[in-house]
C-alpha positions, 0 to 999 in steps of 0.5 A: 423516547429513542436515543439521541446522543453525541459522545466526543472522541476528539476535540484537538485541531491539527496537532493532538495534546498530552490531554486532547485528540484529533477529531472524531465523535459517535452519534447515536440516533435510535441505536444507529451509531454513526462514526463522524471523523476518525482522527489518530486514537479514535479506536483507542477512545471508543475502547476508553469510553466503552462504546459500541464500535462493532455497531458503527456501520456508517462513517463520515470523513468531512475532509482529508487533512490528517486530523479527520482521517488518519485513524481510520485504517487502523480502526478498519484493520481492528474490525477486521482482526476482530472477525467483522463480516457486516458491510461497512459505508464510508461517506467521504472524499473519492480520493480516500478510497485510494489512499486506503486500498494502497495500504491495505495493498501493501500490507496484504491485508485482505478484509473479511468485510466489504467497504462500501464508499459514497463520495462527496458530490459537494452539493449543499442539502444533499441527502446522502444516507436515509433509513426509517429513523433517520436521514443525513444531508451534507453541508459544503464547508469553506476550507482550504481544500474540498470539505463537507459537513453534514446534518443528522435529523431523526425522521418524525416520531408518529404521535399517539392517539387515545383510544376514546378519540378513535371511538368518538371519530370511528376512525379506520386504521388508515385514519389513524395512520395518517393522523399519526403522521400529522394529517387533520381530520375532516368530519362527515359534516365537513368540518376540519378537526386540527391535528393537535386536538386529536393525537398527544406526544407529538415531538418535534424531530430532533437534529445535529449539524456538524461543521468541521473545519471553516471559515467563517461563512454566513452561508451556512446559516441557510442549512443549519437554521434551528438545529438543536444542536450545532457544532461548529469549530472554533480553532482560535480566540478573536484576536487570531482572526488574521490567522484563522482567515489565512488557514481557513479556520473560524474564532469562537467569536465567529462560532457564536455569531453563526449560531446566533444568526442560525438561531440554533438552540445549543452550540459546541465549539471544538477543534482547539488549537493546541495553543490553548491548554485550557479551552475556557477563554474559548468558551467565554468568547463564544458565550459572549455572543451566544449564551447557550454554548458549550465545550466539546470535552472528550468522553462527555456525553450530549443527549439532544432532547426534544424541545 
């Protein structure tokens, strides 16, 4: 079974604390390593947790508040100093290219590798990356400045067919391929044989939705419905609901409500305000609405399992 693992690198909100860093995550799907946001100290966290940062070829930046991208220039510089020559793709607000280039310009730094920018178009369910194992689509979030979340979904893993089944029905190579993809078989006498009677190890593709900074917005539900793991910011407890609205953030109660309405399998909350030294009350509040909730904890790896 191929990997589908999320490692939390940072889970604090606007300001770091002595125990929590700004937002950053590393997602491994089938040995494709995706860096999601890059707050300060991201490269330090990657080293601390012994993660394969040289194998990161795709970076996704949700928006241009500093706690989500200020670690990026340092990380790119380190890759250069370590001798990277492979292209690096950055999916980000268009303005980020200017921010990065002006810093390298004035430090007279010339990267040994190529940065390829993919500006956000702020379209819901817009396909921005795809290969033979995974696809990534955007979610437009309701934040104070333009902001995108992301949905990562693995491609359908081909099912298996017993040799006895192949012999019984005299299957051709073309038929075997189509059956593994989910097709049904029509016999010579015209009978339809359901796919599930012919294959085994048929696994549902796994999915992860990342909602970084957003106000409570039920418009998200249709795009994240039924995902296996949802990360939704929970900056405040619900007794600070008005503050959450003013700053275009969510409460833990609201994160739980979105997870319940979207019928997700598991909710992870993060982006905790520095005022909460212990995020446990946030967890309790979210679980009051959606029981299968966990905290984002730096260094912890969450495996997304097949349901």
